[in-house]
PDB file of the backbone (N, CA, C, O) and the ligand in Angstrom, with CONECT records:
HET     MG  A 101       1
ATOM      1  N   MET A   1     102.158  91.051 119.790  1.00  0.00           N
ATOM      2  CA  MET A   1     102.075  92.103 118.777  1.00  0.00           C
ATOM      3  C   MET A   1     102.073  93.456 119.454  1.00  0.00           C
ATOM      4  O   MET A   1     101.263  93.714 120.345  1.00  0.00           O
ATOM      5  N   GLY A   2     102.967  94.306 119.038  1.00  0.00           N
ATOM      6  CA  GLY A   2     103.067  95.613 119.658  1.00  0.00           C
ATOM      7  C   GLY A   2     102.260  96.676 118.942  1.00  0.00           C
ATOM      8  O   GLY A   2     101.570  96.414 117.956  1.00  0.00           O
ATOM      9  N   GLU A   3     102.370  97.883 119.470  1.00  0.00           N
ATOM     10  CA  GLU A   3     101.645  99.005 118.867  1.00  0.00           C
ATOM     11  C   GLU A   3     102.113  99.272 117.447  1.00  0.00           C
ATOM     12  O   GLU A   3     101.319  99.640 116.582  1.00  0.00           O
ATOM     13  N   ALA A   4     103.399  99.087 117.214  1.00  0.00           N
ATOM     14  CA  ALA A   4     103.926  99.340 115.868  1.00  0.00           C
ATOM     15  C   ALA A   4     103.292  98.387 114.860  1.00  0.00           C
ATOM     16  O   ALA A   4     102.912  98.794 113.762  1.00  0.00           O
ATOM     17  N   THR A   5     103.181  97.112 115.244  1.00  0.00           N
ATOM     18  CA  THR A   5     102.574  96.120 114.356  1.00  0.00           C
ATOM     19  C   THR A   5     101.116  96.476 114.073  1.00  0.00           C
ATOM     20  O   THR A   5     100.666  96.432 112.928  1.00  0.00           O
ATOM     21  N   ALA A   6     100.385  96.827 115.131  1.00  0.00           N
ATOM     22  CA  ALA A   6      98.978  97.185 114.960  1.00  0.00           C
ATOM     23  C   ALA A   6      98.846  98.407 114.054  1.00  0.00           C
ATOM     24  O   ALA A   6      97.927  98.492 113.239  1.00  0.00           O
ATOM     25  N   GLY A   7      99.763  99.338 114.203  1.00  0.00           N
ATOM     26  CA  GLY A   7      99.713 100.530 113.351  1.00  0.00           C
ATOM     27  C   GLY A   7      99.924 100.200 111.886  1.00  0.00           C
ATOM     28  O   GLY A   7      99.210 100.698 111.015  1.00  0.00           O
ATOM     29  N   VAL A   8     100.915  99.352 111.621  1.00  0.00           N
ATOM     30  CA  VAL A   8     101.200  98.964 110.235  1.00  0.00           C
ATOM     31  C   VAL A   8     100.028  98.175 109.658  1.00  0.00           C
ATOM     32  O   VAL A   8      99.618  98.414 108.522  1.00  0.00           O
ATOM     33  N   LEU A   9      99.490  97.237 110.433  1.00  0.00           N
ATOM     34  CA  LEU A   9      98.360  96.445 109.929  1.00  0.00           C
ATOM     35  C   LEU A   9      97.147  97.336 109.655  1.00  0.00           C
ATOM     36  O   LEU A   9      96.373  97.071 108.735  1.00  0.00           O
ATOM     37  N   GLY A  10      96.987  98.372 110.440  1.00  0.00           N
ATOM     38  CA  GLY A  10      95.920  99.332 110.172  1.00  0.00           C
ATOM     39  C   GLY A  10      96.142 100.054 108.849  1.00  0.00           C
ATOM     40  O   GLY A  10      95.197 100.300 108.099  1.00  0.00           O
ATOM     41  N   GLU A  11      97.392 100.389 108.572  1.00  0.00           N
ATOM     42  CA  GLU A  11      97.712 101.030 107.288  1.00  0.00           C
ATOM     43  C   GLU A  11      97.474 100.069 106.128  1.00  0.00           C
ATOM     44  O   GLU A  11      96.982 100.473 105.074  1.00  0.00           O
ATOM     45  N   VAL A  12      97.823  98.794 106.323  1.00  0.00           N
ATOM     46  CA  VAL A  12      97.590  97.793 105.274  1.00  0.00           C
ATOM     47  C   VAL A  12      96.089  97.651 105.017  1.00  0.00           C
ATOM     48  O   VAL A  12      95.659  97.567 103.867  1.00  0.00           O
ATOM     49  N   LEU A  13      95.293  97.624 106.088  1.00  0.00           N
ATOM     50  CA  LEU A  13      93.840  97.535 105.938  1.00  0.00           C
ATOM     51  C   LEU A  13      93.304  98.725 105.152  1.00  0.00           C
ATOM     52  O   LEU A  13      92.464  98.563 104.267  1.00  0.00           O
ATOM     53  N   ALA A  14      93.788  99.917 105.475  1.00  0.00           N
ATOM     54  CA  ALA A  14      93.330 101.111 104.751  1.00  0.00           C
ATOM     55  C   ALA A  14      93.706 101.018 103.273  1.00  0.00           C
ATOM     56  O   ALA A  14      92.906 101.377 102.408  1.00  0.00           O
ATOM     57  N   GLU A  15      94.905 100.543 102.978  1.00  0.00           N
ATOM     58  CA  GLU A  15      95.322 100.379 101.586  1.00  0.00           C
ATOM     59  C   GLU A  15      94.488  99.306 100.896  1.00  0.00           C
ATOM     60  O   GLU A  15      94.129  99.446  99.727  1.00  0.00           O
ATOM     61  N   ARG A  16      94.185  98.247 101.616  1.00  0.00           N
ATOM     62  CA  ARG A  16      93.355  97.162 101.060  1.00  0.00           C
ATOM     63  C   ARG A  16      91.960  97.694 100.708  1.00  0.00           C
ATOM     64  O   ARG A  16      91.410  97.346  99.664  1.00  0.00           O
ATOM     65  N   GLN A  17      91.398  98.525 101.567  1.00  0.00           N
ATOM     66  CA  GLN A  17      90.082  99.126 101.315  1.00  0.00           C
ATOM     67  C   GLN A  17      90.146 100.091 100.134  1.00  0.00           C
ATOM     68  O   GLN A  17      89.214 100.166  99.333  1.00  0.00           O
ATOM     69  N   ARG A  18      91.260 100.833 100.030  1.00  0.00           N
ATOM     70  CA  ARG A  18      91.430 101.757  98.906  1.00  0.00           C
ATOM     71  C   ARG A  18      91.471 100.988  97.587  1.00  0.00           C
ATOM     72  O   ARG A  18      90.865 101.395  96.596  1.00  0.00           O
ATOM     73  N   GLN A  19      92.203  99.859  97.593  1.00  0.00           N
ATOM     74  CA  GLN A  19      92.294  99.052  96.372  1.00  0.00           C
ATOM     75  C   GLN A  19      90.928  98.497  95.986  1.00  0.00           C
ATOM     76  O   GLN A  19      90.581  98.490  94.805  1.00  0.00           O
ATOM     77  N   ASP A  20      90.161  98.038  96.945  1.00  0.00           N
ATOM     78  CA  ASP A  20      88.828  97.502  96.639  1.00  0.00           C
ATOM     79  C   ASP A  20      87.918  98.591  96.082  1.00  0.00           C
ATOM     80  O   ASP A  20      87.147  98.351  95.153  1.00  0.00           O
ATOM     81  N   ALA A  21      88.013  99.791  96.655  1.00  0.00           N
ATOM     82  CA  ALA A  21      87.190 100.897  96.159  1.00  0.00           C
ATOM     83  C   ALA A  21      87.558 101.233  94.720  1.00  0.00           C
ATOM     84  O   ALA A  21      86.693 101.597  93.923  1.00  0.00           O
ATOM     85  N   ARG A  22      88.835 101.111  94.390  1.00  0.00           N
ATOM     86  CA  ARG A  22      89.296 101.459  93.039  1.00  0.00           C
ATOM     87  C   ARG A  22      89.007 100.357  92.032  1.00  0.00           C
ATOM     88  O   ARG A  22      88.548 100.635  90.924  1.00  0.00           O
ATOM     89  N   TRP A  23      89.272  99.105  92.405  1.00  0.00           N
ATOM     90  CA  TRP A  23      89.246  98.013  91.441  1.00  0.00           C
ATOM     91  C   TRP A  23      88.072  97.057  91.624  1.00  0.00           C
ATOM     92  O   TRP A  23      87.769  96.269  90.728  1.00  0.00           O
ATOM     93  N   GLY A  24      87.413  97.122  92.776  1.00  0.00           N
ATOM     94  CA  GLY A  24      86.376  96.135  93.065  1.00  0.00           C
ATOM     95  C   GLY A  24      87.005  94.789  93.389  1.00  0.00           C
ATOM     96  O   GLY A  24      88.226  94.633  93.389  1.00  0.00           O
ATOM     97  N   GLN A  25      86.134  93.817  93.667  1.00  0.00           N
ATOM     98  CA  GLN A  25      86.649  92.474  93.984  1.00  0.00           C
ATOM     99  C   GLN A  25      87.384  91.902  92.780  1.00  0.00           C
ATOM    100  O   GLN A  25      86.861  91.895  91.666  1.00  0.00           O
ATOM    101  N   GLN A  26      88.583  91.431  93.010  1.00  0.00           N
ATOM    102  CA  GLN A  26      89.405  90.852  91.943  1.00  0.00           C
ATOM    103  C   GLN A  26      89.594  89.369  92.223  1.00  0.00           C
ATOM    104  O   GLN A  26      89.964  88.976  93.329  1.00  0.00           O
ATOM    105  N   ASP A  27      89.335  88.550  91.206  1.00  0.00           N
ATOM    106  CA  ASP A  27      89.524  87.102  91.360  1.00  0.00           C
ATOM    107  C   ASP A  27      90.406  86.564  90.248  1.00  0.00           C
ATOM    108  O   ASP A  27      89.961  85.821  89.373  1.00  0.00           O
ATOM    109  N   HIS A  28      91.655  86.957  90.307  1.00  0.00           N
ATOM    110  CA  HIS A  28      92.631  86.500  89.324  1.00  0.00           C
ATOM    111  C   HIS A  28      93.092  85.078  89.636  1.00  0.00           C
ATOM    112  O   HIS A  28      92.889  84.566  90.737  1.00  0.00           O
ATOM    113  N   ASP A  29      93.713  84.459  88.643  1.00  0.00           N
ATOM    114  CA  ASP A  29      94.385  83.186  88.889  1.00  0.00           C
ATOM    115  C   ASP A  29      95.713  83.477  89.606  1.00  0.00           C
ATOM    116  O   ASP A  29      96.187  84.613  89.592  1.00  0.00           O
ATOM    117  N   PRO A  30      96.310  82.457  90.230  1.00  0.00           N
ATOM    118  CA  PRO A  30      97.532  82.702  91.011  1.00  0.00           C
ATOM    119  C   PRO A  30      98.665  83.350  90.220  1.00  0.00           C
ATOM    120  O   PRO A  30      99.382  84.192  90.761  1.00  0.00           O
ATOM    121  N   SER A  31      98.843  82.977  88.955  1.00  0.00           N
ATOM    122  CA  SER A  31      99.963  83.563  88.210  1.00  0.00           C
ATOM    123  C   SER A  31      99.735  85.057  87.974  1.00  0.00           C
ATOM    124  O   SER A  31     100.685  85.839  88.017  1.00  0.00           O
ATOM    125  N   THR A  32      98.501  85.458  87.729  1.00  0.00           N
ATOM    126  CA  THR A  32      98.212  86.885  87.554  1.00  0.00           C
ATOM    127  C   THR A  32      98.446  87.638  88.851  1.00  0.00           C
ATOM    128  O   THR A  32      99.020  88.727  88.843  1.00  0.00           O
ATOM    129  N   TRP A  33      98.007  87.067  89.967  1.00  0.00           N
ATOM    130  CA  TRP A  33      98.257  87.722  91.260  1.00  0.00           C
ATOM    131  C   TRP A  33      99.748  87.901  91.503  1.00  0.00           C
ATOM    132  O   TRP A  33     100.186  88.941  91.996  1.00  0.00           O
ATOM    133  N   LEU A  34     100.523  86.882  91.154  1.00  0.00           N
ATOM    134  CA  LEU A  34     101.966  86.995  91.386  1.00  0.00           C
ATOM    135  C   LEU A  34     102.586  88.065  90.495  1.00  0.00           C
ATOM    136  O   LEU A  34     103.552  88.718  90.890  1.00  0.00           O
ATOM    137  N   MET A  35     102.035  88.249  89.292  1.00  0.00           N
ATOM    138  CA  MET A  35     102.536  89.334  88.435  1.00  0.00           C
ATOM    139  C   MET A  35     102.180  90.694  89.025  1.00  0.00           C
ATOM    140  O   MET A  35     102.997  91.614  89.007  1.00  0.00           O
ATOM    141  N   VAL A  36     100.972  90.822  89.544  1.00  0.00           N
ATOM    142  CA  VAL A  36     100.565  92.086  90.176  1.00  0.00           C
ATOM    143  C   VAL A  36     101.459  92.359  91.387  1.00  0.00           C
ATOM    144  O   VAL A  36     101.929  93.479  91.589  1.00  0.00           O
ATOM    145  N   LEU A  37     101.685  91.311  92.189  1.00  0.00           N
ATOM    146  CA  LEU A  37     102.536  91.469  93.367  1.00  0.00           C
ATOM    147  C   LEU A  37     103.965  91.851  92.974  1.00  0.00           C
ATOM    148  O   LEU A  37     104.577  92.719  93.596  1.00  0.00           O
ATOM    149  N   ALA A  38     104.484  91.201  91.946  1.00  0.00           N
ATOM    150  CA  ALA A  38     105.841  91.514  91.492  1.00  0.00           C
ATOM    151  C   ALA A  38     105.939  92.949  90.978  1.00  0.00           C
ATOM    152  O   ALA A  38     106.959  93.613  91.167  1.00  0.00           O
ATOM    153  N   GLU A  39     104.873  93.427  90.326  1.00  0.00           N
ATOM    154  CA  GLU A  39     104.858  94.812  89.854  1.00  0.00           C
ATOM    155  C   GLU A  39     104.954  95.757  91.045  1.00  0.00           C
ATOM    156  O   GLU A  39     105.673  96.755  90.997  1.00  0.00           O
ATOM    157  N   GLU A  40     104.225  95.440  92.114  1.00  0.00           N
ATOM    158  CA  GLU A  40     104.279  96.298  93.308  1.00  0.00           C
ATOM    159  C   GLU A  40     105.653  96.206  93.995  1.00  0.00           C
ATOM    160  O   GLU A  40     106.169  97.213  94.480  1.00  0.00           O
ATOM    161  N   VAL A  41     106.228  95.034  94.037  1.00  0.00           N
ATOM    162  CA  VAL A  41     107.580  94.898  94.601  1.00  0.00           C
ATOM    163  C   VAL A  41     108.565  95.725  93.779  1.00  0.00           C
ATOM    164  O   VAL A  41     109.461  96.364  94.331  1.00  0.00           O
ATOM    165  N   GLY A  42     108.395  95.710  92.467  1.00  0.00           N
ATOM    166  CA  GLY A  42     109.254  96.514  91.598  1.00  0.00           C
ATOM    167  C   GLY A  42     109.118  98.006  91.903  1.00  0.00           C
ATOM    168  O   GLY A  42     110.112  98.732  91.906  1.00  0.00           O
ATOM    169  N   GLU A  43     107.898  98.461  92.157  1.00  0.00           N
ATOM    170  CA  GLU A  43     107.705  99.873  92.495  1.00  0.00           C
ATOM    171  C   GLU A  43     108.348 100.207  93.838  1.00  0.00           C
ATOM    172  O   GLU A  43     108.915 101.287  93.997  1.00  0.00           O
ATOM    173  N   ALA A  44     108.267  99.294  94.803  1.00  0.00           N
ATOM    174  CA  ALA A  44     108.932  99.514  96.090  1.00  0.00           C
ATOM    175  C   ALA A  44     110.441  99.592  95.891  1.00  0.00           C
ATOM    176  O   ALA A  44     111.114 100.445  96.469  1.00  0.00           O
ATOM    177  N   ASN A  45     110.957  98.690  95.067  1.00  0.00           N
ATOM    178  CA  ASN A  45     112.391  98.676  94.773  1.00  0.00           C
ATOM    179  C   ASN A  45     112.821  99.986  94.118  1.00  0.00           C
ATOM    180  O   ASN A  45     113.846 100.565  94.477  1.00  0.00           O
ATOM    181  N   GLN A  46     112.025 100.442  93.154  1.00  0.00           N
ATOM    182  CA  GLN A  46     112.365 101.680  92.459  1.00  0.00           C
ATOM    183  C   GLN A  46     112.321 102.876  93.419  1.00  0.00           C
ATOM    184  O   GLN A  46     113.182 103.754  93.361  1.00  0.00           O
ATOM    185  N   ALA A  47     111.322 102.905  94.293  1.00  0.00           N
ATOM    186  CA  ALA A  47     111.193 104.032  95.229  1.00  0.00           C
ATOM    187  C   ALA A  47     112.393 104.119  96.163  1.00  0.00           C
ATOM    188  O   ALA A  47     112.933 105.203  96.384  1.00  0.00           O
ATOM    189  N   VAL A  48     112.811 102.982  96.712  1.00  0.00           N
ATOM    190  CA  VAL A  48     113.940 103.041  97.651  1.00  0.00           C
ATOM    191  C   VAL A  48     115.254 103.248  96.905  1.00  0.00           C
ATOM    192  O   VAL A  48     116.149 103.931  97.401  1.00  0.00           O
ATOM    193  N   PHE A  49     115.371 102.669  95.730  1.00  0.00           N
ATOM    194  CA  PHE A  49     116.597 102.856  94.943  1.00  0.00           C
ATOM    195  C   PHE A  49     116.781 104.323  94.584  1.00  0.00           C
ATOM    196  O   PHE A  49     117.868 104.878  94.744  1.00  0.00           O
ATOM    197  N   GLU A  50     115.705 104.952  94.092  1.00  0.00           N
ATOM    198  CA  GLU A  50     115.816 106.349  93.671  1.00  0.00           C
ATOM    199  C   GLU A  50     115.981 107.283  94.862  1.00  0.00           C
ATOM    200  O   GLU A  50     116.510 108.385  94.718  1.00  0.00           O
ATOM    201  N   THR A  51     115.528 106.847  96.048  1.00  0.00           N
ATOM    202  CA  THR A  51     115.752 107.644  97.254  1.00  0.00           C
ATOM    203  C   THR A  51     117.221 107.577  97.667  1.00  0.00           C
ATOM    204  O   THR A  51     117.831 108.591  98.008  1.00  0.00           O
ATOM    205  N   LEU A  52     117.771 106.377  97.631  1.00  0.00           N
ATOM    206  CA  LEU A  52     119.153 106.183  98.094  1.00  0.00           C
ATOM    207  C   LEU A  52     120.178 106.615  97.048  1.00  0.00           C
ATOM    208  O   LEU A  52     121.293 107.006  97.394  1.00  0.00           O
ATOM    209  N   PHE A  53     119.800 106.545  95.766  1.00  0.00           N
ATOM    210  CA  PHE A  53     120.718 106.909  94.682  1.00  0.00           C
ATOM    211  C   PHE A  53     120.032 107.903  93.746  1.00  0.00           C
ATOM    212  O   PHE A  53     119.691 107.563  92.613  1.00  0.00           O
ATOM    213  N   PRO A  54     119.828 109.148  94.231  1.00  0.00           N
ATOM    214  CA  PRO A  54     119.030 110.114  93.463  1.00  0.00           C
ATOM    215  C   PRO A  54     119.614 110.447  92.092  1.00  0.00           C
ATOM    216  O   PRO A  54     118.883 110.901  91.212  1.00  0.00           O
ATOM    217  N   SER A  55     120.891 110.235  91.894  1.00  0.00           N
ATOM    218  CA  SER A  55     121.458 110.548  90.579  1.00  0.00           C
ATOM    219  C   SER A  55     120.915 109.609  89.495  1.00  0.00           C
ATOM    220  O   SER A  55     121.039 109.908  88.308  1.00  0.00           O
ATOM    221  N   TYR A  56     120.316 108.476  89.889  1.00  0.00           N
ATOM    222  CA  TYR A  56     119.722 107.545  88.921  1.00  0.00           C
ATOM    223  C   TYR A  56     118.231 107.796  88.718  1.00  0.00           C
ATOM    224  O   TYR A  56     117.584 107.106  87.930  1.00  0.00           O
ATOM    225  N   ASP A  57     117.689 108.777  89.424  1.00  0.00           N
ATOM    226  CA  ASP A  57     116.252 109.066  89.339  1.00  0.00           C
ATOM    227  C   ASP A  57     115.999 109.937  88.112  1.00  0.00           C
ATOM    228  O   ASP A  57     116.268 111.138  88.134  1.00  0.00           O
ATOM    229  N   LYS A  58     115.487 109.337  87.049  1.00  0.00           N
ATOM    230  CA  LYS A  58     115.304 110.050  85.781  1.00  0.00           C
ATOM    231  C   LYS A  58     114.167 111.062  85.836  1.00  0.00           C
ATOM    232  O   LYS A  58     114.124 111.974  85.009  1.00  0.00           O
ATOM    233  N   ARG A  59     113.242 110.927  86.792  1.00  0.00           N
ATOM    234  CA  ARG A  59     112.076 111.818  86.843  1.00  0.00           C
ATOM    235  C   ARG A  59     112.146 112.819  87.986  1.00  0.00           C
ATOM    236  O   ARG A  59     111.167 113.507  88.277  1.00  0.00           O
ATOM    237  N   ALA A  60     113.308 112.902  88.636  1.00  0.00           N
ATOM    238  CA  ALA A  60     113.435 113.803  89.794  1.00  0.00           C
ATOM    239  C   ALA A  60     113.157 115.255  89.415  1.00  0.00           C
ATOM    240  O   ALA A  60     112.546 115.992  90.189  1.00  0.00           O
ATOM    241  N   ALA A  61     113.603 115.670  88.225  1.00  0.00           N
ATOM    242  CA  ALA A  61     113.437 117.070  87.820  1.00  0.00           C
ATOM    243  C   ALA A  61     111.967 117.441  87.674  1.00  0.00           C
ATOM    244  O   ALA A  61     111.574 118.565  87.983  1.00  0.00           O
ATOM    245  N   GLU A  62     111.150 116.491  87.201  1.00  0.00           N
ATOM    246  CA  GLU A  62     109.734 116.824  86.961  1.00  0.00           C
ATOM    247  C   GLU A  62     108.862 116.671  88.208  1.00  0.00           C
ATOM    248  O   GLU A  62     107.850 117.363  88.324  1.00  0.00           O
ATOM    249  N   ARG A  63     109.220 115.788  89.141  1.00  0.00           N
ATOM    250  CA  ARG A  63     108.349 115.596  90.301  1.00  0.00           C
ATOM    251  C   ARG A  63     109.046 115.782  91.641  1.00  0.00           C
ATOM    252  O   ARG A  63     108.421 115.601  92.686  1.00  0.00           O
ATOM    253  N   GLY A  64     110.322 116.137  91.634  1.00  0.00           N
ATOM    254  CA  GLY A  64     111.048 116.322  92.887  1.00  0.00           C
ATOM    255  C   GLY A  64     111.656 115.011  93.350  1.00  0.00           C
ATOM    256  O   GLY A  64     111.363 113.947  92.804  1.00  0.00           O
ATOM    257  N   PRO A  65     112.517 115.102  94.376  1.00  0.00           N
ATOM    258  CA  PRO A  65     113.215 113.904  94.837  1.00  0.00           C
ATOM    259  C   PRO A  65     112.285 112.888  95.498  1.00  0.00           C
ATOM    260  O   PRO A  65     111.264 113.255  96.078  1.00  0.00           O
ATOM    261  N   ARG A  66     112.646 111.615  95.406  1.00  0.00           N
ATOM    262  CA  ARG A  66     111.891 110.550  96.081  1.00  0.00           C
ATOM    263  C   ARG A  66     112.188 110.594  97.572  1.00  0.00           C
ATOM    264  O   ARG A  66     113.139 111.241  98.011  1.00  0.00           O
ATOM    265  N   SER A  67     111.365 109.898  98.341  1.00  0.00           N
ATOM    266  CA  SER A  67     111.596 109.846  99.780  1.00  0.00           C
ATOM    267  C   SER A  67     111.261 108.448 100.287  1.00  0.00           C
ATOM    268  O   SER A  67     110.606 107.663  99.600  1.00  0.00           O
ATOM    269  N   LEU A  68     111.714 108.154 101.484  1.00  0.00           N
ATOM    270  CA  LEU A  68     111.404 106.856 102.086  1.00  0.00           C
ATOM    271  C   LEU A  68     109.926 106.735 102.413  1.00  0.00           C
ATOM    272  O   LEU A  68     109.433 105.625 102.618  1.00  0.00           O
ATOM    273  N   ALA A  69     109.202 107.857 102.467  1.00  0.00           N
ATOM    274  CA  ALA A  69     107.749 107.791 102.654  1.00  0.00           C
ATOM    275  C   ALA A  69     107.097 107.073 101.466  1.00  0.00           C
ATOM    276  O   ALA A  69     106.117 106.347 101.634  1.00  0.00           O
ATOM    277  N   GLU A  70     107.648 107.284 100.269  1.00  0.00           N
ATOM    278  CA  GLU A  70     107.114 106.596  99.091  1.00  0.00           C
ATOM    279  C   GLU A  70     107.436 105.106  99.150  1.00  0.00           C
ATOM    280  O   GLU A  70     106.615 104.272  98.771  1.00  0.00           O
ATOM    281  N   TYR A  71     108.618 104.781  99.621  1.00  0.00           N
ATOM    282  CA  TYR A  71     108.982 103.368  99.839  1.00  0.00           C
ATOM    283  C   TYR A  71     108.001 102.722 100.817  1.00  0.00           C
ATOM    284  O   TYR A  71     107.533 101.605 100.595  1.00  0.00           O
ATOM    285  N   HIS A  72     107.697 103.434 101.895  1.00  0.00           N
ATOM    286  CA  HIS A  72     106.726 102.959 102.896  1.00  0.00           C
ATOM    287  C   HIS A  72     105.384 102.678 102.219  1.00  0.00           C
ATOM    288  O   HIS A  72     104.792 101.617 102.421  1.00  0.00           O
ATOM    289  N   LEU A  73     104.912 103.622 101.424  1.00  0.00           N
ATOM    290  CA  LEU A  73     103.624 103.461 100.746  1.00  0.00           C
ATOM    291  C   LEU A  73     103.634 102.277  99.799  1.00  0.00           C
ATOM    292  O   LEU A  73     102.658 101.531  99.726  1.00  0.00           O
ATOM    293  N   GLU A  74     104.723 102.100  99.078  1.00  0.00           N
ATOM    294  CA  GLU A  74     104.807 100.969  98.143  1.00  0.00           C
ATOM    295  C   GLU A  74     104.819  99.633  98.892  1.00  0.00           C
ATOM    296  O   GLU A  74     104.231  98.654  98.431  1.00  0.00           O
ATOM    297  N   LEU A  75     105.486  99.595 100.044  1.00  0.00           N
ATOM    298  CA  LEU A  75     105.466  98.362 100.841  1.00  0.00           C
ATOM    299  C   LEU A  75     104.055  98.054 101.332  1.00  0.00           C
ATOM    300  O   LEU A  75     103.656  96.891 101.386  1.00  0.00           O
ATOM    301  N   LEU A  76     103.301  99.091 101.690  1.00  0.00           N
ATOM    302  CA  LEU A  76     101.907  98.869 102.075  1.00  0.00           C
ATOM    303  C   LEU A  76     101.118  98.281 100.915  1.00  0.00           C
ATOM    304  O   LEU A  76     100.261  97.420 101.111  1.00  0.00           O
ATOM    305  N   GLN A  77     101.409  98.747  99.710  1.00  0.00           N
ATOM    306  CA  GLN A  77     100.717  98.217  98.533  1.00  0.00           C
ATOM    307  C   GLN A  77     101.096  96.760  98.294  1.00  0.00           C
ATOM    308  O   GLN A  77     100.246  95.953  97.917  1.00  0.00           O
ATOM    309  N   VAL A  78     102.355  96.419  98.507  1.00  0.00           N
ATOM    310  CA  VAL A  78     102.792  95.020  98.393  1.00  0.00           C
ATOM    311  C   VAL A  78     101.991  94.148  99.371  1.00  0.00           C
ATOM    312  O   VAL A  78     101.449  93.108  98.996  1.00  0.00           O
ATOM    313  N   ALA A  79     101.931  94.594 100.620  1.00  0.00           N
ATOM    314  CA  ALA A  79     101.228  93.812 101.647  1.00  0.00           C
ATOM    315  C   ALA A  79      99.741  93.697 101.323  1.00  0.00           C
ATOM    316  O   ALA A  79      99.154  92.625 101.469  1.00  0.00           O
ATOM    317  N   ALA A  80      99.128  94.801 100.882  1.00  0.00           N
ATOM    318  CA  ALA A  80      97.695  94.787 100.584  1.00  0.00           C
ATOM    319  C   ALA A  80      97.389  93.879  99.392  1.00  0.00           C
ATOM    320  O   ALA A  80      96.370  93.190  99.384  1.00  0.00           O
ATOM    321  N   VAL A  81      98.258  93.876  98.394  1.00  0.00           N
ATOM    322  CA  VAL A  81      98.048  92.975  97.242  1.00  0.00           C
ATOM    323  C   VAL A  81      98.188  91.524  97.691  1.00  0.00           C
ATOM    324  O   VAL A  81      97.429  90.666  97.241  1.00  0.00           O
ATOM    325  N   ALA A  82      99.138  91.239  98.566  1.00  0.00           N
ATOM    326  CA  ALA A  82      99.281  89.866  99.070  1.00  0.00           C
ATOM    327  C   ALA A  82      98.019  89.439  99.815  1.00  0.00           C
ATOM    328  O   ALA A  82      97.564  88.304  99.671  1.00  0.00           O
ATOM    329  N   VAL A  83      97.457  90.341 100.604  1.00  0.00           N
ATOM    330  CA  VAL A  83      96.209  90.030 101.311  1.00  0.00           C
ATOM    331  C   VAL A  83      95.086  89.778 100.309  1.00  0.00           C
ATOM    332  O   VAL A  83      94.320  88.827 100.462  1.00  0.00           O
ATOM    333  N   ALA A  84      94.985  90.619  99.294  1.00  0.00           N
ATOM    334  CA  ALA A  84      93.939  90.445  98.278  1.00  0.00           C
ATOM    335  C   ALA A  84      94.101  89.111  97.556  1.00  0.00           C
ATOM    336  O   ALA A  84      93.111  88.446  97.250  1.00  0.00           O
ATOM    337  N   ALA A  85      95.336  88.720  97.285  1.00  0.00           N
ATOM    338  CA  ALA A  85      95.589  87.438  96.609  1.00  0.00           C
ATOM    339  C   ALA A  85      95.142  86.271  97.492  1.00  0.00           C
ATOM    340  O   ALA A  85      94.579  85.296  96.994  1.00  0.00           O
ATOM    341  N   ILE A  86      95.389  86.367  98.776  1.00  0.00           N
ATOM    342  CA  ILE A  86      94.961  85.312  99.705  1.00  0.00           C
ATOM    343  C   ILE A  86      93.439  85.249  99.763  1.00  0.00           C
ATOM    344  O   ILE A  86      92.852  84.167  99.734  1.00  0.00           O
ATOM    345  N   GLU A  87      92.804  86.420  99.846  1.00  0.00           N
ATOM    346  CA  GLU A  87      91.336  86.451  99.861  1.00  0.00           C
ATOM    347  C   GLU A  87      90.770  85.800  98.601  1.00  0.00           C
ATOM    348  O   GLU A  87      89.833  85.005  98.669  1.00  0.00           O
ATOM    349  N   SER A  88      91.346  86.146  97.458  1.00  0.00           N
ATOM    350  CA  SER A  88      90.895  85.601  96.176  1.00  0.00           C
ATOM    351  C   SER A  88      91.074  84.085  96.141  1.00  0.00           C
ATOM    352  O   SER A  88      90.174  83.358  95.722  1.00  0.00           O
ATOM    353  N   LEU A  89      92.220  83.622  96.575  1.00  0.00           N
ATOM    354  CA  LEU A  89      92.493  82.180  96.615  1.00  0.00           C
ATOM    355  C   LEU A  89      91.467  81.467  97.491  1.00  0.00           C
ATOM    356  O   LEU A  89      90.936  80.420  97.120  1.00  0.00           O
ATOM    357  N   ASP A  90      91.199  82.044  98.647  1.00  0.00           N
ATOM    358  CA  ASP A  90      90.256  81.416  99.581  1.00  0.00           C
ATOM    359  C   ASP A  90      88.821  81.406  99.024  1.00  0.00           C
ATOM    360  O   ASP A  90      88.059  80.472  99.271  1.00  0.00           O
ATOM    361  N   ARG A  91      88.464  82.467  98.265  1.00  0.00           N
ATOM    362  CA  ARG A  91      87.128  82.477  97.637  1.00  0.00           C
ATOM    363  C   ARG A  91      87.022  81.377  96.582  1.00  0.00           C
ATOM    364  O   ARG A  91      85.991  80.715  96.463  1.00  0.00           O
ATOM    365  N   GLN A  92      88.110  81.189  95.809  1.00  0.00           N
ATOM    366  CA  GLN A  92      88.072  80.255  94.692  1.00  0.00           C
ATOM    367  C   GLN A  92      88.315  78.810  95.122  1.00  0.00           C
ATOM    368  O   GLN A  92      87.904  77.866  94.447  1.00  0.00           O
ATOM    369  N   HIS A  93      88.983  78.660  96.247  1.00  0.00           N
ATOM    370  CA  HIS A  93      89.318  77.324  96.756  1.00  0.00           C
ATOM    371  C   HIS A  93      89.063  77.291  98.254  1.00  0.00           C
ATOM    372  O   HIS A  93      90.007  77.208  99.040  1.00  0.00           O
ATOM    373  N   PRO A  94      87.809  77.353  98.656  1.00  0.00           N
ATOM    374  CA  PRO A  94      87.511  77.479 100.100  1.00  0.00           C
ATOM    375  C   PRO A  94      87.990  76.298 100.942  1.00  0.00           C
ATOM    376  O   PRO A  94      88.165  76.436 102.152  1.00  0.00           O
ATOM    377  N   GLN A  95      88.200  75.160 100.325  1.00  0.00           N
ATOM    378  CA  GLN A  95      88.675  73.998 101.104  1.00  0.00           C
ATOM    379  C   GLN A  95      90.206  73.972 101.195  1.00  0.00           C
ATOM    380  O   GLN A  95      90.768  73.111 101.872  1.00  0.00           O
ATOM    381  N   GLY A  96      90.878  74.898 100.525  1.00  0.00           N
ATOM    382  CA  GLY A  96      92.336  74.967 100.599  1.00  0.00           C
ATOM    383  C   GLY A  96      93.060  74.105  99.618  1.00  0.00           C
ATOM    384  O   GLY A  96      94.291  74.091  99.599  1.00  0.00           O
TER     385      GLY A  96
HETATM  386 MG    MG A 101     102.636 100.636  93.852  1.00  0.00          MG2+
END
C-alpha cells in the first residue's frame, strides 16, 4: 500500500466519521443499504457527467460549474457508505 492509498483511506475515514456525526449509528437491512449506496453512486455519476458535459448541467447557472473535486467527494461518500454497510452487517450478523 502506497502513500496515495493511505491518503485516500484517510479521506474515507474522515467521511465515515462525518456521516456518523450527522446520522448516528445506522443499522439498516441490506436492501436499504444498497439503496443508499446506489443513491451515492448516482451522485458520483451526476457529478462527473456534469463536469465532462457541462451543457447538460441544469443547475450550473445557479451554483457554477461542476468540477472533478466534487466527483472525488462523491466517490469518498460511496466508499464511506460501503464501509458503514459492512459495519452494520457485522453488528447484526457477527458470525457472518
Ligand atoms: Mg453524495
